[in-house]
Backbone bond lengths (Angstrom), bond angles and torsions (degrees), N, CA, C in turn:
res aa  C-N    CA-C-N  psi(-1)  N-CA   C-N-CA  omega(-1)  CA-C   N-CA-C  phi
1 X - - - 1.453 - - 1.510 111.78 -
2 X 1.320 115.78 131.23 1.475 121.49 179.47 1.525 108.26 -113.72
3 X 1.312 118.72 119.33 1.460 123.69 178.67 1.499 109.84 -88.16
4 X 1.337 116.92 134.78 1.458 120.98 -176.43 1.524 109.22 -128.77
5 X 1.331 115.83 118.19 1.479 120.73 169.35 1.506 108.75 -88.99
6 X 1.359 115.25 159.42 1.458 118.63 -177.31 1.490 114.65 68.28
7 X 1.298 117.24 24.20 1.486 120.49 -173.05 1.539 111.93 -73.02
8 X 1.332 116.93 -19.17 1.478 119.29 178.40 1.522 111.99 -80.93
9 X 1.331 116.92 -6.88 1.464 120.17 178.67 1.525 112.67 -95.72
10 X 1.290 115.18 -176.13 1.451 121.76 -174.72 1.524 113.12 -64.38
11 X 1.324 116.14 -55.41 1.466 121.01 -176.99 1.521 110.60 -67.96
12 X 1.335 117.82 -50.20 1.481 121.25 -178.59 1.523 110.29 -58.69
13 X 1.328 117.34 -42.09 1.443 120.32 179.75 1.524 113.03 -63.75
14 X 1.331 115.36 -41.36 1.487 119.94 179.03 1.519 109.49 -66.01
15 X 1.347 119.20 -38.69 1.451 121.12 177.67 1.522 109.90 -61.01
16 X 1.347 115.05 -48.32 1.450 118.45 179.79 1.499 113.03 -57.90
17 X 1.350 117.64 -44.06 1.461 119.02 177.68 1.502 113.13 -63.81
18 X 1.333 116.16 -37.09 1.496 120.34 177.13 1.512 110.65 -62.18
19 X 1.353 116.59 -43.63 1.485 120.65 -177.53 1.553 109.75 -70.26
20 X 1.307 117.08 -42.53 1.459 118.94 179.20 1.522 110.02 -63.83
21 X 1.322 116.96 -34.93 1.455 121.22 176.60 1.504 111.51 -64.65
22 X 1.340 117.18 -28.36 1.457 122.29 176.98 1.509 112.45 -90.95
23 X 1.343 116.53 12.50 1.474 123.29 178.05 1.514 111.93 63.26
24 X 1.334 116.60 34.53 1.466 120.85 177.00 1.526 109.54 -100.10
25 X 1.310 118.65 131.16 1.463 120.14 177.94 1.502 109.66 -72.72
26 X 1.354 115.13 142.37 1.455 120.66 -177.82 1.525 111.41 -131.79
27 X 1.313 115.61 159.00 1.442 124.17 175.65 1.527 106.78 -123.54
28 X 1.325 116.97 118.82 1.442 122.16 178.59 1.530 109.02 -84.05
29 X 1.349 116.09 119.10 1.463 121.49 177.30 1.491 108.64 -101.34
30 X 1.335 116.40 113.45 1.477 121.44 -174.11 1.516 109.59 -128.38
31 X 1.328 113.23 156.33 1.509 119.64 175.69 1.533 110.28 -80.70
32 X 1.348 115.86 -33.07 1.424 121.27 -177.93 1.523 108.75 -117.45
33 X 1.303 118.78 116.85 1.485 122.67 -174.61 1.504 111.38 -58.69
34 X 1.373 116.92 -29.98 1.460 120.15 -178.16 1.535 111.22 -64.61
35 X 1.335 116.73 -24.91 1.434 119.39 -177.66 1.540 112.11 -82.75
36 X 1.327 117.71 -0.58 1.465 120.74 -179.90 1.519 112.35 -94.35
37 X 1.309 118.22 -2.80 1.466 121.91 -174.18 1.511 111.24 -58.28
38 X 1.360 117.33 -43.82 1.500 120.16 -179.38 1.504 110.05 -58.29
39 X 1.329 117.08 -39.13 1.480 119.26 -175.20 1.519 110.76 -79.48
40 X 1.313 117.23 -27.15 1.450 119.09 173.65 1.549 109.33 -65.50
41 X 1.308 116.67 -40.75 1.473 119.95 177.81 1.489 111.38 -63.44
42 X 1.312 118.31 -26.43 1.456 122.63 179.97 1.514 111.48 -85.63
43 X 1.350 117.07 -4.91 1.473 121.38 178.37 1.485 115.60 98.51
44 X 1.328 116.51 11.13 1.472 118.55 -179.43 1.519 111.45 -83.80
45 X 1.324 116.21 151.51 1.472 120.43 165.41 1.510 106.46 -73.88
46 X 1.351 115.62 161.24 1.463 118.67 176.93 1.515 109.70 -134.44
47 X 1.358 115.00 153.89 1.449 122.20 177.14 1.516 106.91 -145.19
48 X 1.325 119.25 147.24 1.450 123.06 179.27 1.532 109.09 -111.01
49 X 1.287 115.05 122.60 1.498 120.17 179.55 1.519 108.64 -159.82
50 X 1.321 114.78 138.59 1.487 120.83 170.71 1.547 106.81 -85.92
51 X 1.322 115.21 147.83 1.453 120.85 -176.20 1.530 111.68 -64.23
52 X 1.331 119.67 -16.07 1.412 122.43 179.20 1.518 114.45 -103.09
53 X 1.349 117.38 6.45 1.458 121.47 -177.30 1.527 108.93 -106.58
54 X 1.330 115.12 98.94 1.450 121.03 -173.69 1.550 112.82 -59.44
55 X 1.315 117.34 -43.19 1.446 120.51 -176.99 1.558 110.51 -66.76
56 X 1.318 117.34 -44.49 1.464 121.53 179.90 1.525 110.29 -66.55
57 X 1.333 117.65 -38.15 1.450 120.39 175.95 1.507 112.42 -64.10
58 X 1.302 116.54 -42.70 1.471 121.17 -179.81 1.560 109.60 -59.16
59 X 1.302 114.52 -43.57 1.455 118.90 178.56 1.506 111.71 -66.33
60 X 1.370 117.57 -38.27 1.460 121.06 179.12 1.502 112.03 -69.05
61 X 1.335 118.26 -30.25 1.456 121.93 -178.49 1.549 112.09 -88.67
62 X 1.333 116.44 -13.27 1.473 122.97 -173.71 1.549 109.34 -55.94
63 X 1.344 115.95 129.75 1.441 121.68 176.45 1.519 115.10 77.23
64 X 1.308 116.32 5.79 1.479 120.24 179.26 1.531 111.01 -79.44
65 X 1.306 112.88 139.37 1.475 119.01 172.18 1.516 109.95 -71.88
66 X 1.325 116.91 -40.72 1.469 122.06 180.00 1.509 109.15 -144.88
67 X 1.343 115.70 156.11 1.466 121.80 179.28 1.496 109.47 -132.33
68 X 1.335 115.43 131.99 1.464 120.90 173.15 1.541 108.04 -104.85
69 X 1.335 117.00 128.43 1.438 121.53 -176.50 1.555 109.33 -116.70
70 X 1.321 114.54 123.41 1.466 122.15 173.63 1.527 105.81 -130.21
71 X 1.318 117.73 120.21 1.454 120.12 178.62 1.541 111.23 -88.29
72 X 1.308 117.55 147.00 1.499 119.60 175.68 1.489 111.72 -58.69
73 X 1.300 119.75 137.90 1.476 120.94 179.42 1.528 110.82 -67.80
74 X 1.305 116.52 142.04 1.447 123.81 175.75 1.523 107.23 -131.06
75 X 1.324 114.48 102.85 1.451 119.45 -174.56 1.539 112.50 -88.69
76 X 1.314 117.47 -5.99 1.449 121.38 -178.56 1.515 111.04 -139.64
77 X 1.361 116.44 62.88 1.455 120.58 -176.12 1.534 111.91 -72.44
78 X 1.295 115.28 156.96 1.456 121.34 173.86 1.531 109.88 -69.40
79 X 1.340 117.83 157.24 1.463 120.51 177.46 1.545 111.64 -53.49
80 X 1.328 115.79 140.61 1.434 124.29 -179.50 1.539 114.08 68.12
81 X 1.346 116.38 9.51 1.442 121.64 169.68 1.540 114.93 55.91
82 X 1.325 118.69 53.37 1.483 119.43 179.18 1.505 112.24 -64.16
83 X 1.340 117.01 -31.57 1.484 119.95 -179.94 1.545 110.57 -62.83
84 X 1.333 115.22 -45.91 1.469 118.86 179.47 1.507 112.36 -66.13
85 X 1.318 115.68 -37.25 1.483 119.58 177.81 1.497 112.16 -62.29
86 X 1.349 115.30 -40.05 1.493 119.45 178.90 1.500 109.88 -67.63
87 X 1.332 118.80 -41.04 1.474 121.53 178.25 1.511 109.85 -63.71
88 X 1.347 116.80 -42.41 1.476 120.82 179.67 1.521 110.45 -58.09
89 X 1.324 116.30 -44.78 1.472 119.78 -179.13 1.520 111.34 -64.89
90 X 1.341 115.58 -40.98 1.485 118.14 179.97 1.505 111.81 -66.21
91 X 1.309 116.27 -44.23 1.474 120.12 179.05 1.491 112.55 -62.01
92 X 1.322 115.48 -44.76 1.466 120.31 -179.15 1.529 110.51 -60.74
93 X 1.311 117.30 -44.92 1.448 121.91 179.71 1.533 111.96 -65.15
94 X 1.345 115.64 -41.84 1.464 119.04 -177.28 1.515 110.84 -68.25
95 X 1.308 117.51 -41.98 1.436 120.71 179.89 1.519 112.88 -69.91
96 X 1.322 116.60 -36.12 1.438 119.98 175.44 1.525 111.72 -63.15
97 X 1.335 116.30 -33.68 1.459 119.99 179.57 1.518 111.71 -79.07
98 X 1.342 117.30 -45.03 1.464 121.11 -175.12 1.525 112.25 -78.04
99 X 1.344 116.59 -35.15 1.456 124.67 178.94 1.527 113.11 47.72
100 X 1.376 116.15 62.57 1.457 117.86 172.79 1.515 112.42 -66.16
101 X 1.312 116.54 165.26 1.484 120.72 -179.58 1.518 113.50 -65.90
102 X 1.326 115.90 -29.11 1.480 118.82 179.06 1.545 107.99 -162.29
103 X 1.325 114.65 159.20 1.472 123.24 -177.80 1.490 108.72 -136.00
104 X 1.350 115.37 139.20 1.452 120.88 171.01 1.530 105.97 -120.04
105 X 1.334 114.52 118.16 1.478 121.33 178.08 1.519 109.23 -106.13
106 X 1.334 115.64 124.28 1.447 120.51 179.21 1.538 108.46 -79.01
107 X 1.325 117.33 102.66 1.416 123.61 179.74 1.528 110.23 -100.06
108 X 1.338 117.38 -133.78 1.465 118.75 -177.70 1.502 110.15 -163.67
109 X 1.327 116.19 154.13 1.445 121.75 166.57 1.525 109.08 -51.92
110 X 1.306 117.21 139.96 1.450 120.72 175.93 1.523 114.82 82.18
111 X 1.353 117.27 9.52 1.476 118.56 179.07 1.517 111.61 -61.48
112 X 1.336 117.58 -20.02 1.459 119.91 -179.96 1.496 112.55 -88.37
113 X 1.368 118.81 -2.40 1.471 121.55 -177.52 1.514 111.83 -61.18
114 X 1.301 116.43 143.13 1.492 121.05 -178.79 1.513 110.32 -89.19
115 X 1.319 117.37 -24.48 1.453 121.94 178.05 1.508 109.37 -69.60
116 X 1.340 118.31 130.31 1.470 122.69 177.71 1.542 109.67 -68.48
117 X 1.325 117.11 130.00 1.445 121.43 178.52 1.514 107.32 -158.66
118 X 1.329 117.92 -178.40 1.442 122.44 -176.98 1.520 112.97 -54.64
119 X 1.347 115.55 -37.46 1.483 120.60 -177.29 1.536 112.18 -73.99
120 X 1.298 118.21 -9.06 1.459 120.95 177.35 1.509 113.15 -60.40
121 X 1.361 116.39 -18.27 1.453 119.76 173.73 1.509 110.65 -57.82
122 X 1.326 116.98 -41.73 1.484 121.51 177.99 1.532 111.14 -70.53
123 X 1.300 116.90 -35.85 1.483 121.11 175.79 1.549 109.98 -56.14
124 X 1.300 115.31 -46.24 1.477 121.74 -178.86 1.526 110.04 -62.53
125 X 1.308 117.22 -44.98 1.458 119.45 -179.58 1.502 112.41 -69.48
126 X 1.310 117.15 -43.35 1.472 120.84 174.85 1.508 110.93 -52.94
127 X 1.331 116.67 -50.61 1.461 119.88 -178.56 1.508 113.31 -59.68
128 X 1.318 116.49 -35.85 1.481 120.50 179.60 1.534 109.30 -70.00
129 X 1.304 118.34 -44.14 1.477 121.02 -175.50 1.528 110.56 -71.91
130 X 1.321 117.32 -22.29 1.473 118.08 177.94 1.511 113.85 -66.08
131 X 1.329 116.30 -13.78 1.486 118.90 178.20 1.552 109.40 -76.54
132 X 1.339 117.54 -14.38 1.455 119.06 -175.75 1.531 111.45 -84.03
133 X 1.316 116.78 139.41 1.458 120.70 175.91 1.510 108.87 -91.68
134 X 1.363 114.06 68.25 1.443 121.96 178.46 1.517 108.05 -134.55
135 X 1.324 117.94 153.51 1.486 118.79 170.74 1.526 110.40 -68.18
136 X 1.342 116.91 113.00 1.456 122.51 -179.09 1.506 109.62 -127.57
137 X 1.336 115.44 131.48 1.469 121.02 172.94 1.498 107.75 -109.04
138 X 1.327 115.82 124.55 1.430 122.41 175.78 1.537 107.96 -95.88
139 X 1.322 115.78 102.18 1.464 121.89 -176.97 1.516 108.69 -85.59
140 X 1.341 116.05 114.52 1.461 120.60 -174.64 1.509 111.32 -113.78
141 X 1.330 117.71 91.70 1.457 119.81 179.58 1.519 112.01 -83.82
142 X 1.352 114.68 161.72 1.419 122.33 176.85 1.545 111.93 -76.44
143 X 1.289 117.06 -175.96 1.504 124.11 174.55 1.518 106.84 -51.48
144 X 1.339 117.31 133.17 1.460 122.03 -179.52 1.506 110.36 -71.95
145 X 1.303 119.74 128.87 1.455 123.38 172.27 1.538 110.81 -58.00
146 X 1.329 115.26 -32.02 1.448 120.81 -176.65 1.524 112.03 -67.99
147 X 1.328 118.25 -11.85 1.459 120.30 172.72 1.519 112.12 -58.17
148 X 1.311 115.67 -18.61 1.481 121.11 178.80 1.509 111.91 -73.73
149 X 1.330 118.93 -0.21 1.480 120.04 176.12 1.521 109.98 -58.45
150 X 1.337 116.11 -31.20 1.470 120.82 177.64 1.507 112.19 -69.52
151 X 1.304 117.27 -17.21 1.478 121.07 -175.34 1.530 113.28 -90.01
152 X 1.350 115.75 -14.39 1.451 118.60 -175.43 1.497 114.18 -59.73
153 X 1.349 114.78 -49.17 1.485 120.25 -177.62 1.533 112.43 -60.72
154 X 1.355 117.98 -51.78 1.486 116.68 179.96 1.499 112.07 -66.73
155 X 1.312 120.17 -34.09 1.438 122.51 177.28 1.526 110.43 -60.36
156 X 1.342 114.53 -44.98 1.484 119.25 -177.61 1.543 111.21 -74.21
157 X 1.322 116.22 -40.75 1.483 119.42 -170.66 1.535 114.24 -82.94
158 X 1.346 116.73 -42.77 1.460 119.50 -175.77 1.513 114.20 -119.10
159 X 1.331 116.80 -16.24 1.451 120.48 -174.67 1.495 113.23 74.28
160 X 1.333 119.23 12.38 1.452 122.97 179.55 1.531 107.26 -127.74
161 X 1.333 116.94 122.36 1.458 121.93 179.74 1.537 108.95 -109.59
162 X 1.360 117.01 121.15 1.472 118.71 176.22 1.531 110.50 -68.84
163 X 1.283 117.43 133.44 1.493 121.30 -175.73 1.540 110.60 -120.45
164 X 1.299 114.89 122.17 1.453 120.25 170.34 1.539 110.26 -86.89
165 X 1.345 115.34 -27.70 1.454 119.93 172.72 1.519 108.85 -71.81
166 X 1.318 116.83 124.14 1.459 120.88 -176.06 1.527 109.86 -159.04
167 X 1.349 119.02 152.46 1.443 126.52 2.55 1.514 114.19 -65.40
168 X 1.316 117.63 160.97 1.462 120.92 -171.52 1.515 114.07 -70.37
169 X 1.345 117.02 -12.96 1.477 119.02 -179.99 1.540 110.74 -106.70
170 X 1.341 117.42 14.67 1.467 121.25 -179.27 1.532 108.00 -88.86
171 X 1.351 118.06 121.71 1.499 121.46 177.62 1.539 109.27 -67.71
172 X 1.314 112.13 135.40 1.494 121.31 -179.12 1.499 109.01 -118.88
173 X 1.347 118.27 133.14 1.474 120.05 175.78 1.517 109.43 -64.96
174 X 1.320 117.52 121.76 1.478 121.39 179.26 1.537 108.88 -135.23
175 X 1.330 114.46 161.73 1.481 119.88 178.83 1.503 108.72 -155.41
176 X 1.345 114.37 150.36 1.459 121.31 177.06 1.513 111.22 -81.58
177 X 1.322 117.00 146.56 1.447 119.73 177.99 1.536 113.40 -63.51
178 X 1.349 115.18 -27.02 1.473 117.98 176.09 1.507 111.78 -61.58
179 X 1.357 116.30 -39.98 1.423 120.15 178.41 1.520 111.75 -69.14
180 X 1.336 118.22 -36.00 1.445 121.53 177.24 1.525 108.62 -61.26
181 X 1.334 115.47 -48.12 1.466 120.05 -177.91 1.524 111.00 -62.58
182 X 1.324 117.30 -38.16 1.479 119.66 179.71 1.492 111.38 -65.33
183 X 1.317 117.20 -46.37 1.489 120.36 179.96 1.547 109.97 -65.71
184 X 1.321 117.47 -42.32 1.457 118.95 179.32 1.530 110.92 -60.95
185 X 1.335 118.09 -43.52 1.456 122.21 178.49 1.556 111.23 -59.53
186 X 1.341 114.77 -40.75 1.467 118.90 178.16 1.529 110.88 -65.50
187 X 1.335 117.24 -42.83 1.449 119.58 -178.77 1.502 111.11 -64.49
188 X 1.333 116.96 -38.77 1.464 119.16 -179.12 1.550 113.56 -63.22
189 X 1.332 115.19 -18.65 1.465 119.97 179.33 1.510 113.81 -100.56
190 X 1.335 117.23 -2.81 1.452 123.20 178.85 1.526 110.84 -88.01
191 X 1.325 114.37 170.43 1.446 121.57 174.30 1.529 109.26 -126.34
192 X 1.321 118.31 139.01 1.451 122.15 177.67 1.511 107.51 -158.35
193 X 1.311 117.45 174.24 1.458 120.91 175.18 1.526 108.75 -122.85
194 X 1.308 115.76 152.12 1.433 120.25 177.37 1.515 113.86 72.92
195 X 1.283 116.84 -158.44 1.439 124.87 -177.76 1.520 111.99 -106.34
196 X 1.312 115.70 141.13 1.481 120.24 179.12 1.511 110.03 -139.59
197 X 1.335 114.41 152.62 1.462 122.02 176.83 1.500 107.49 -113.68
198 X 1.340 116.20 126.49 1.471 121.92 179.78 1.526 106.63 -119.23
199 X 1.298 116.16 112.96 1.476 122.57 -178.98 1.523 110.94 -101.73
200 X 1.298 115.95 136.32 1.479 120.61 -171.17 1.500 111.55 -137.58
201 X 1.321 116.48 129.96 1.465 123.05 170.90 1.490 110.07 -134.92
202 X 1.344 116.33 173.38 1.446 121.26 -177.15 1.509 112.51 -78.80
203 X 1.344 119.21 -173.71 1.456 122.22 -177.03 1.517 112.57 -61.36
204 X 1.337 118.24 -33.20 1.457 121.13 178.16 1.543 109.55 -151.91
205 X 1.300 114.28 157.28 1.485 118.69 177.14 1.548 108.66 -74.96
206 X 1.319 113.22 153.55 1.479 120.33 -170.20 1.513 111.34 -126.95
207 X 1.301 119.07 131.37 1.444 122.65 175.89 1.564 108.68 -89.94
208 X 1.314 115.52 157.74 1.490 117.71 173.88 1.539 110.96 -58.94
209 X 1.325 117.63 -37.30 1.485 120.34 179.12 1.533 109.36 -61.79
210 X 1.318 118.82 -35.66 1.466 122.19 179.96 1.527 110.33 -68.53
211 X 1.333 116.31 -35.95 1.476 120.01 175.81 1.534 109.30 -60.97
212 X 1.341 115.69 -44.52 1.456 119.66 -178.51 1.519 111.15 -64.97
213 X 1.345 116.84 -44.04 1.469 120.05 -177.64 1.510 110.02 -67.82
214 X 1.351 119.08 -32.49 1.451 120.78 176.91 1.535 111.95 -68.93
215 X 1.303 115.82 -40.71 1.472 119.88 172.71 1.508 111.45 -59.52
216 X 1.346 116.56 -42.23 1.482 121.48 -179.33 1.526 109.37 -61.29
217 X 1.324 117.05 -42.96 1.458 121.35 178.34 1.516 111.55 -63.19
218 X 1.336 116.93 -44.21 1.467 120.39 -176.81 1.529 111.87 -73.46
219 X 1.311 117.54 -33.31 1.465 119.72 -177.29 1.520 112.62 -92.22
220 X 1.292 117.60 -14.85 1.466 121.57 178.82 1.503 112.69 70.23
221 X 1.364 115.41 36.74 1.463 121.05 -178.98 1.524 109.33 -152.98
222 X 1.304 120.36 158.50 1.495 120.32 179.76 1.517 109.52 -67.67
223 X 1.320 114.31 136.35 1.459 121.95 177.18 1.547 107.34 -140.58
224 X 1.315 115.62 133.22 1.443 119.29 177.75 1.518 111.84 -136.46
225 X 1.329 116.20 157.73 1.443 120.52 173.04 1.522 111.14 -88.60
226 X 1.334 115.14 149.73 1.435 121.09 175.30 1.542 109.12 -131.37
227 X 1.334 118.03 124.27 1.453 123.13 -177.57 1.547 109.81 -63.39
228 X 1.332 114.96 131.63 1.459 119.09 169.95 1.520 108.54 -90.22
229 X 1.337 118.01 116.04 1.470 121.08 -175.11 1.539 112.15 -57.03
230 X 1.339 115.92 134.24 1.451 120.80 -172.99 1.535 113.04 -57.33
231 X 1.339 115.78 -36.12 1.493 118.59 -177.06 1.524 111.29 -66.91
232 X 1.315 118.66 -14.97 1.462 120.54 -179.34 1.547 112.55 -92.01
233 X 1.329 117.62 -9.90 1.456 119.51 -172.52 1.517 112.45 -61.19
234 X 1.365 117.17 -51.58 1.442 119.52 -175.45 1.535 112.84 -60.14
235 X 1.343 118.43 -51.08 1.469 115.13 177.20 1.505 115.04 -63.63
236 X 1.337 116.64 -33.20 1.456 119.54 177.24 1.528 112.17 -63.45
237 X 1.356 115.90 -49.44 1.443 118.99 -179.75 1.520 112.74 -62.31
238 X 1.376 116.66 -37.95 1.440 120.48 177.34 1.551 109.72 -65.39
239 X 1.307 118.03 -38.55 1.465 121.48 178.80 1.514 110.55 -62.81
240 X 1.329 117.33 -25.76 1.443 122.19 -179.85 1.523 111.73 -88.01
241 X 1.304 116.63 1.52 1.470 119.74 174.23 1.509 116.22 108.80
242 X 1.354 117.82 -2.86 1.450 119.94 178.72 1.508 111.63 -71.78
243 X 1.322 117.95 139.20 1.443 122.16 178.14 1.538 111.31 -97.99
244 X 1.341 116.48 -29.76 1.463 121.14 -176.88 1.535 109.67 -133.25
245 X 1.353 117.61 75.92 1.448 120.74 -172.13 1.520 115.17 -78.91
246 X 1.355 118.96 -8.95 1.468 119.51 -174.46 1.543 112.09 -59.53
247 X 1.335 120.82 -46.98 1.498 117.11 178.45 1.487 114.72 -56.40
248 X 1.311 117.83 -38.15 1.465 120.50 178.29 1.547 110.58 -66.73
249 X 1.324 115.63 -42.96 1.466 120.62 178.23 1.529 110.82 -60.96
250 X 1.332 115.68 -42.34 1.507 118.78 -178.31 1.526 109.54 -71.22
251 X 1.310 120.21 -29.84 1.419 121.89 174.30 1.536 111.18 -60.48
252 X 1.320 115.10 -52.11 1.417 120.25 179.90 1.523 111.99 -61.71
253 X 1.339 114.97 -40.50 1.483 120.70 173.95 1.527 109.92 -55.37
254 X 1.358 116.04 -42.39 1.440 119.94 -178.93 1.529 113.95 -60.96
255 X 1.308 116.59 -40.03 1.449 118.35 175.20 1.513 111.42 -68.40
256 X 1.314 114.84 -43.13 1.501 118.45 -177.33 1.506 111.69 -68.21
257 X 1.321 118.64 -36.95 1.451 122.40 -177.16 1.533 113.08 -89.92
258 X 1.306 115.86 -11.80 1.449 118.87 173.29 1.535 116.12 92.45
259 X 1.353 119.53 4.03 1.441 119.61 179.87 1.519 112.28 -91.55
260 X 1.325 118.71 -7.22 1.437 121.41 163.11 1.535 107.67 -95.68
261 X 1.297 114.49 102.77 1.452 121.91 -174.64 1.535 108.72 -146.28
262 X 1.307 116.54 178.98 1.451 121.02 174.87 1.543 108.89 -76.65
263 X 1.320 114.12 155.35 1.444 119.98 179.96 1.508 113.03 -86.43
264 X 1.311 117.32 -34.80 1.443 121.25 -176.38 1.533 110.33 -88.07
265 X 1.321 115.79 170.71 1.460 119.92 176.32 1.523 108.97 -78.17
266 X 1.316 114.52 165.53 1.473 121.37 -172.26 1.525 113.03 -55.48
267 X 1.317 115.26 -39.51 1.476 119.22 -175.85 1.498 113.08 -66.21
268 X 1.343 118.32 -24.11 1.450 120.92 -177.27 1.517 113.83 -87.22
269 X 1.304 117.85 -9.96 1.457 121.40 -177.79 1.536 112.19 -79.75
270 X 1.304 115.79 148.75 1.447 121.67 171.42 1.542 109.28 -85.06
271 X 1.332 115.71 147.11 1.459 120.45 178.75 1.533 108.14 -117.54
272 X 1.373 115.56 132.17 1.437 119.71 173.95 1.517 111.20 -80.63
273 X 1.317 116.52 175.92 1.457 122.53 -176.49 1.519 114.02 -110.79
274 X 1.339 117.82 -19.88 1.440 121.86 -173.90 1.549 112.02 -77.91
275 X 1.309 118.96 125.53 1.432 120.05 -175.44 1.538 109.53 -93.15
276 X 1.344 114.56 163.78 1.479 119.81 -176.52 1.512 113.40 -56.95
277 X 1.292 118.08 -40.40 1.464 120.55 -174.29 1.524 110.09 -62.23
278 X 1.329 116.43 -37.94 1.486 120.92 -179.92 1.561 108.89 -61.18
279 X 1.328 114.62 -45.27 1.473 119.05 -178.57 1.513 112.66 -65.31
280 X 1.359 115.58 -46.77 1.446 119.66 -177.98 1.545 110.51 -63.54
281 X 1.307 116.94 -39.31 1.473 119.56 178.72 1.541 109.65 -62.03
282 X 1.314 116.36 -40.92 1.481 120.61 178.64 1.524 110.42 -63.29
283 X 1.329 116.87 -40.74 1.445 121.73 -178.56 1.535 109.98 -66.25
284 X 1.335 116.42 -43.38 1.480 119.54 177.64 1.520 110.58 -64.09
285 X 1.296 117.59 -46.07 1.468 120.62 -178.41 1.559 109.67 -62.12
286 X 1.335 115.62 -35.14 1.467 119.31 -178.02 1.492 114.20 -73.64
287 X 1.348 116.69 -14.09 1.485 120.90 -179.86 1.523 110.55 -109.98
288 X 1.322 117.58 11.04 1.498 119.26 176.91 1.527 109.78 -79.21
């Protein structure tokens, strides 16, 4: 039995479908029992647990051969990341109690970075889980290609996409969520000892200008990127409702300045197969 958190989301759902396709029994771990109905119909076991509830998580993970962990995204955490620290403590306690044969934790590129930024939430959780004497794989994917879902409307409506990634000709490590789900499903079925880091990016790195030109090709109209000046980021993010925008700003700075990168050398990284055009076409089709 493989327990999957985040199964109601894109990546968790794709992992579940991959495992069911391989005839592997799964347990859907959800916060709201009503959201497990689809997976019940597919033959999955279900368990209800919040990611911050150690006792409920331990019960949900109990008897599992493997566990996939995906934490809910928090784009506006409080200073010093108390939310991530609480989740780290709950996960550590639950896994220590349940003791599955292996764990796959969905982390991020740059989890090893020393500069504090939005992705430091994963750094905190990784560090906590490293205290466990369990086989744990920290899956560190690149920037999600699906982040371009925000670009569909401006590309279609005005042909101008605001870009926080800059300069516009700088290649950025990116990957499709389908590739993340595929690698995660493979890891959940493997055996290993100790802790391992698995870094994953797409077939090639992508510049913001390439995103614009791919949209132009798919939409059949001119599309270009336009740099969002750095000095406007903080007031812009606050106008959108963020209370603590600095971690998000520093994360984007990390990609732009190059200190959010993979830890291993190029030869050690895994490469996905899904290209940018496939992802952008899916995003466009999904918003029609």
